N, C-alpha and C positions, 0 to 999 in steps of 0.2 A: 683510649677507646671511647667512642661516643655511644650513648644509649640509643634506644629506639626513638625515632622521631615522634614527637607528640603532635597530633592533629588538632587544629583549632576547632572549637565547638561549631557545629554546623548551624547556619541560620535557619529559623523555622520557615517552612514552605508556605504556610498560611498564617496570616496575622489578622486578628479582629481589630478593626480600627474604631468602630462605633457600635454600640449596642451590646447585648449579651445573648448570643445565640445558644440554643440548647445543644447538648452533645449530639442529638440526632440530626440537627441542622448542619453542624460541622461535618459529621460523617457523610451526610448526603452530598455536601459540596465537595468533599474530598473524593468521593466515589465518581462524581461527574467529571472532575478535573482529571482523575486517573484514567477514566475511559476515553476522554477527549485526547489525552496525550499518548495513548497507546499506539497510535498510528496503524490501526487495523484496517487499512484500506485494501486495495487490490494487492494480490500476491505478486512479487516481482517475477519477471519472466526468467525461466531457467536457461534459456539459450535460444539459438536460432530454431525456428519451427520448420518442419518439413512442408513442402508444397502439397504433398499428398494428404496431409492432415488438416488443411485449411477448410473451413466451412464454405467458403465461396466457391470451392471447386465442385460442390454438390449441385450448384445451380448452373444450368447449361447457358453458355454464352450464345448470343444470336449468331446464326450461320450467315456468313458473308461469302458469296461465290466470287471466284476470281482467281488470278494467278497466285499461287502460294497459299491458298486457303487451307489446304490439307496440313500445312505447318502450324497454322494458327489454331487448329482444332485439337492439338495435343498438348500435354503438360510437359514440362513446366513452362510457364509463361513469363 
């Protein structure tokens, strides 16, 4: 039987190449990088949206008289 697999030591995420930053400076840099990599942009859409819930339906479209105009005045478009 083999024992549990041993993981290789993880490489450090940040490495100071030059200078001697204070612990506060390293913490500030780590906080900025963590916030930038969180991907907190727009929420993904949950699925198809109903035509009745769209905001553009609140704005009336221009009325155009002619044959079939009554069909164009109703939802969904």
